[in-house]
SEKEMAR-607048 format. One record per residue (C-alpha): residue in three letters; x, y, z; residue number from 1. Coordinates in steps of 0.2 Angstrom, whole numbers. Layout:
% residues N
    r     c1     c2     c3    k
  ALA      X      Y      Z  NUM
...
END
This chain:
% residues 347
    r     c1     c2     c3    k
  MET   -316    181   -354    1
  LYS   -325    165   -361    2
  ARG   -322    150   -351    3
  ILE   -317    136   -363    4
  LEU   -318    119   -356    5
  LEU   -309    107   -365    6
  ILE   -313     86   -360    7
  GLY   -302     73   -363    8
  ALA   -284     75   -368    9
  GLY   -286     66   -384   10
  HIS   -276     68   -401   11
  GLY   -289     84   -407   12
  HIS   -284     92   -390   13
  LEU   -267     90   -389   14
  ALA   -269     98   -407   15
  VAL   -276    112   -398   16
  LEU   -262    112   -383   17
  ARG   -248    111   -397   18
  ALA   -257    126   -406   19
  LEU   -257    139   -391   20
  LYS   -238    133   -388   21
  LYS   -236    145   -406   22
  GLU   -250    157   -402   23
  PRO   -260    160   -387   24
  VAL   -281    162   -388   25
  GLU   -283    182   -381   26
  GLY   -299    183   -374   27
  ALA   -304    166   -368   28
  ARG   -297    155   -351   29
  PHE   -294    137   -356   30
  ALA   -297    122   -342   31
  LEU   -294    104   -347   32
  VAL   -301     88   -340   33
  SER   -293     73   -340   34
  PRO   -290     57   -327   35
  ARG   -274     53   -332   36
  PRO   -259     65   -330   37
  LYS   -250     53   -343   38
  GLN   -255     50   -359   39
  MET   -250     35   -371   40
  TYR   -250     40   -388   41
  SER   -259     25   -397   42
  GLY   -250     25   -414   43
  MET   -232     21   -405   44
  LEU   -243      6   -393   45
  PRO   -241     -8   -403   46
  GLY   -222     -2   -403   47
  VAL   -221     -2   -384   48
  ILE   -228    -20   -381   49
  ALA   -214    -25   -395   50
  GLY   -201    -19   -385   51
  HIS   -196     -6   -398   52
  TYR   -199      9   -388   53
  ARG   -198     13   -369   54
  ARG   -215     17   -362   55
  HIS   -210     35   -357   56
  GLN   -205     37   -374   57
  ALA   -223     35   -380   58
  GLU   -230     45   -368   59
  ILE   -238     65   -365   60
  ASP   -237     75   -350   61
  VAL   -252     82   -351   62
  PRO   -252     93   -334   63
  ARG   -233    100   -341   64
  LEU   -240    103   -358   65
  ALA   -256    112   -352   66
  GLU   -246    123   -341   67
  ALA   -234    127   -353   68
  VAL   -249    136   -364   69
  SER   -258    143   -347   70
  VAL   -271    131   -346   71
  GLU   -277    125   -331   72
  PHE   -275    107   -329   73
  ILE   -290     98   -319   74
  GLY   -287     79   -314   75
  GLY   -302     70   -314   76
  GLU   -315     58   -324   77
  VAL   -330     68   -329   78
  VAL   -347     55   -327   79
  LYS   -360     71   -330   80
  LEU   -362     85   -343   81
  ASP   -378     96   -341   82
  PRO   -377    106   -359   83
  ARG   -392    120   -353   84
  GLU   -385    122   -336   85
  ARG   -366    123   -345   86
  ILE   -358    112   -332   87
  ALA   -348     96   -331   88
  ARG   -349     86   -317   89
  LEU   -333     72   -311   90
  SER   -333     58   -301   91
  ASP   -329     66   -286   92
  GLY   -343     79   -287   93
  THR   -334     91   -291   94
  GLU   -344    102   -302   95
  LEU   -333    113   -316   96
  GLU   -343    127   -326   97
  PHE   -341    133   -344   98
  ASP   -345    144   -355   99
  VAL   -338    134   -371  100
  VAL   -336    116   -366  101
  SER   -325    103   -380  102
  LEU   -326     86   -381  103
  ASN   -312     73   -386  104
  VAL   -314     57   -374  105
  GLY   -310     44   -386  106
  SER   -321     27   -386  107
  LEU   -320     13   -377  108
  VAL   -323     -6   -385  109
  GLU   -338    -15   -386  110
  ARG   -343    -25   -372  111
  THR   -357    -36   -378  112
  ILE   -352    -52   -381  113
  PRO   -359    -65   -366  114
  GLY   -345    -66   -354  115
  ALA   -333    -51   -360  116
  HIS   -330    -49   -341  117
  PHE   -318    -63   -345  118
  ALA   -305    -55   -356  119
  LEU   -296    -36   -356  120
  PRO   -302    -22   -366  121
  VAL   -287    -13   -378  122
  LYS   -295      2   -372  123
  PRO   -290     13   -360  124
  HIS   -273     10   -367  125
  GLU   -265     15   -350  126
  ALA   -275      3   -341  127
  PHE   -275    -10   -353  128
  PHE   -255     -9   -357  129
  ASP   -254     -8   -337  130
  LYS   -261    -25   -337  131
  LEU   -254    -33   -350  132
  ARG   -237    -31   -342  133
  THR   -239    -44   -329  134
  ALA   -253    -55   -339  135
  LYS   -246    -75   -345  136
  LEU   -244    -71   -365  137
  ASN   -241    -89   -370  138
  ARG   -259    -89   -378  139
  VAL   -267    -76   -384  140
  ALA   -283    -75   -393  141
  ILE   -290    -57   -397  142
  ALA   -306    -52   -403  143
  GLY   -307    -40   -416  144
  ALA   -297    -38   -432  145
  GLY   -297    -20   -435  146
  VAL   -281    -10   -436  147
  THR   -280    -10   -416  148
  GLY   -282    -28   -416  149
  ALA   -270    -34   -430  150
  GLU   -255    -22   -424  151
  ILE   -258    -28   -407  152
  ALA   -257    -46   -413  153
  MET   -241    -42   -421  154
  ALA   -233    -35   -406  155
  LEU   -238    -50   -395  156
  ARG   -233    -62   -407  157
  HIS   -214    -53   -411  158
  ARG   -213    -54   -391  159
  GLY   -217    -74   -392  160
  ALA   -233    -77   -389  161
  ALA   -246    -86   -400  162
  VAL   -259    -77   -406  163
  THR   -276    -80   -414  164
  LEU   -285    -65   -420  165
  TYR   -306    -67   -422  166
  SER   -314    -56   -434  167
  GLU   -332    -58   -439  168
  LYS   -328    -49   -455  169
  GLY   -322    -60   -470  170
  GLU   -312    -47   -477  171
  LEU   -297    -37   -467  172
  TRP   -293    -18   -469  173
  PRO   -281    -13   -475  174
  PRO   -283    -26   -491  175
  ARG   -264    -32   -488  176
  ALA   -265    -33   -467  177
  GLU   -271    -53   -468  178
  PRO   -257    -60   -478  179
  VAL   -244    -49   -467  180
  LEU   -254    -56   -453  181
  ARG   -250    -73   -460  182
  ARG   -233    -70   -462  183
  MET   -229    -63   -446  184
  GLY   -236    -77   -439  185
  VAL   -252    -74   -433  186
  ASP   -266    -86   -433  187
  VAL   -280    -77   -442  188
  ARG   -298    -83   -444  189
  PRO   -310    -71   -455  190
  GLY   -328    -73   -454  191
  MET   -325    -81   -435  192
  ALA   -331    -68   -422  193
  VAL   -330    -75   -406  194
  THR   -348    -78   -399  195
  GLU   -342    -81   -379  196
  ILE   -332    -80   -368  197
  GLN   -330    -94   -354  198
  ARG   -319    -94   -337  199
  GLY   -303    -99   -341  200
  PRO   -303    -89   -352  201
  VAL   -311   -100   -366  202
  VAL   -317    -91   -384  203
  ILE   -331    -99   -392  204
  SER   -333    -96   -411  205
  GLY   -348   -103   -418  206
  THR   -345   -123   -414  207
  THR   -327   -121   -411  208
  THR   -320   -120   -391  209
  GLN   -303   -116   -388  210
  GLU   -293   -111   -371  211
  PHE   -281    -97   -371  212
  ASP   -270    -89   -357  213
  LEU   -278    -72   -360  214
  VAL   -294    -65   -373  215
  LEU   -291    -47   -378  216
  LEU   -307    -37   -383  217
  ALA   -302    -26   -398  218
  THR   -320    -25   -404  219
  ALA   -330    -11   -413  220
  ALA   -328      8   -404  221
  VAL   -342     13   -393  222
  ALA   -345     30   -385  223
  PRO   -345     34   -364  224
  ALA   -362     33   -358  225
  TRP   -364     48   -353  226
  LEU   -360     58   -370  227
  ARG   -379     50   -372  228
  ALA   -384     53   -355  229
  SER   -383     71   -358  230
  GLY   -396     72   -369  231
  LEU   -386     78   -384  232
  PRO   -390     70   -401  233
  CYS   -379     55   -404  234
  ASP   -378     40   -416  235
  GLU   -383     23   -413  236
  ARG   -368     19   -402  237
  GLY   -368     37   -395  238
  PHE   -356     47   -403  239
  LEU   -360     64   -403  240
  PHE   -369     70   -417  241
  VAL   -358     87   -426  242
  ASP   -361     99   -438  243
  ASP   -348    105   -453  244
  MET   -342    117   -438  245
  LEU   -338    103   -427  246
  ARG   -353    108   -415  247
  SER   -366     98   -408  248
  VAL   -382     97   -420  249
  SER   -393    105   -406  250
  HIS   -382    115   -393  251
  ALA   -370    128   -402  252
  GLU   -359    128   -386  253
  VAL   -352    112   -384  254
  PHE   -341    105   -397  255
  ALA   -333     89   -401  256
  ALA   -317     81   -409  257
  GLY   -309     63   -413  258
  ASP   -319     47   -410  259
  CYS   -332     55   -398  260
  ALA   -340     65   -413  261
  THR   -350     59   -428  262
  LEU   -351     73   -444  263
  ARG   -368     73   -449  264
  SER   -364     78   -466  265
  SER   -352     67   -471  266
  PRO   -344     54   -458  267
  VAL   -325     53   -457  268
  PRO   -315     36   -449  269
  ARG   -311     37   -432  270
  SER   -291     39   -432  271
  GLY   -279     50   -424  272
  VAL   -278     57   -443  273
  PHE   -296     66   -443  274
  ALA   -296     71   -425  275
  VAL   -278     79   -426  276
  ARG   -288     89   -442  277
  HIS   -302     92   -429  278
  GLY   -289     99   -416  279
  GLU   -283    111   -429  280
  THR   -301    116   -434  281
  LEU   -306    118   -416  282
  VAL   -292    129   -412  283
  MET   -296    142   -424  284
  SER   -315    141   -419  285
  PHE   -310    145   -401  286
  ARG   -299    159   -408  287
  ASN   -315    167   -419  288
  LEU   -327    163   -402  289
  ALA   -317    175   -391  290
  LYS   -317    187   -402  291
  GLY   -335    187   -405  292
  GLU   -334    179   -422  293
  ALA   -342    161   -429  294
  PRO   -333    145   -430  295
  VAL   -323    140   -445  296
  ALA   -329    125   -454  297
  TYR   -321    107   -453  298
  MET   -312    103   -470  299
  PRO   -309     83   -471  300
  GLN   -296     74   -476  301
  ARG   -301     64   -496  302
  HIS   -289     50   -491  303
  ALA   -279     47   -474  304
  LEU   -263     39   -473  305
  VAL   -263     23   -464  306
  LEU   -247     15   -457  307
  LEU   -248     -2   -447  308
  SER   -236     -7   -436  309
  CYS   -230    -26   -441  310
  GLY   -223    -33   -424  311
  ARG   -204    -33   -429  312
  ARG   -197    -18   -437  313
  TYR   -211    -18   -452  314
  ALA   -225     -8   -457  315
  LEU   -240     -8   -471  316
  ALA   -242      9   -476  317
  HIS   -262     12   -485  318
  ARG   -269     28   -493  319
  GLY   -282     29   -505  320
  LYS   -279     15   -519  321
  TRP   -260     16   -516  322
  SER   -250      3   -503  323
  ALA   -231     -2   -499  324
  GLU   -224    -12   -485  325
  GLY   -208    -17   -478  326
  ARG   -194    -10   -464  327
  TRP   -191      6   -473  328
  VAL   -210     12   -469  329
  TRP   -208      7   -449  330
  TRP   -192     21   -452  331
  TRP   -206     33   -460  332
  LYS   -220     29   -446  333
  ASN   -207     28   -432  334
  HIS   -201     47   -438  335
  ILE   -221     53   -438  336
  ASP   -224     46   -423  337
  ARG   -209     53   -413  338
  ARG   -210     70   -422  339
  TRP   -230     69   -416  340
  VAL   -223     67   -396  341
  ARG   -208     79   -400  342
  SER   -221     93   -405  343
  LEU   -232     89   -389  344
  SER   -215     90   -374  345
  VAL   -210    105   -366  346
  PRO   -188    108   -363  347
END
């Protein structure tokens, strides 16, 4: 009986649990460790902020889902991984042994901007939303204009906040994002990186200085520090290098999925769409490993659909060279998001 430890409850491991609802894995005993029993679905977070959803509608009850598929849920935060001894250590000192371990712990936001401690990071999403609920939201600055920063900017603007979005890049992605942001009333500043944050909070960008009620960090993704400290090969941002089977390039019993993994042969974007496909590949590999067979290769999508929530019930879609926007795109996104959350619910 193989002991398979799932660390983290991101999109990849939720896809594993969903697959186990349909068909269990014979010959394996699963445990999942996560610091939070309720996982907020990132795709619906902007809608929760904007007021289109109640929080509970965007949350997955991870212990209940795990129990329904005979997976042991362990509440705790991993702070150390010893791949040689095959042990994961939690912050309370508990040690968890495994035969196979899979990491799906997501990412954090980079906090290298001087004075970053005066800002509120947008990850982890649950902690971010808890603090946002009690914050003053008249004048808000956001450092980082990726998809997350742009969606949160428009959600807060929809709630009436004056929002300034700083971007170190001269052009925002997807291509139609900047004009949509401006139409929604967001003060977009492409090519203006936040260089310092001071008490106030005050944002310094080059020679400009401006005071806000709140500064949010939606900067580049970085890995939890314990990943690199494990001694496993990682990229320059600390994400685990994996092969085409989603295994660590140095330890075949260590798998990784989602944001915390970098595919060495052909890196893919860090998004939930790719993470779900990772999870679907992982569960097939776990079935094989339980039978003493080889894991399967991950086959990434050529083009992934990006759906950008635009504050009000309006959204932007982008896939390859195609794009569209409108209310109908929001309802399409709403359908996809609700279907995902429903697939993870337990009657």
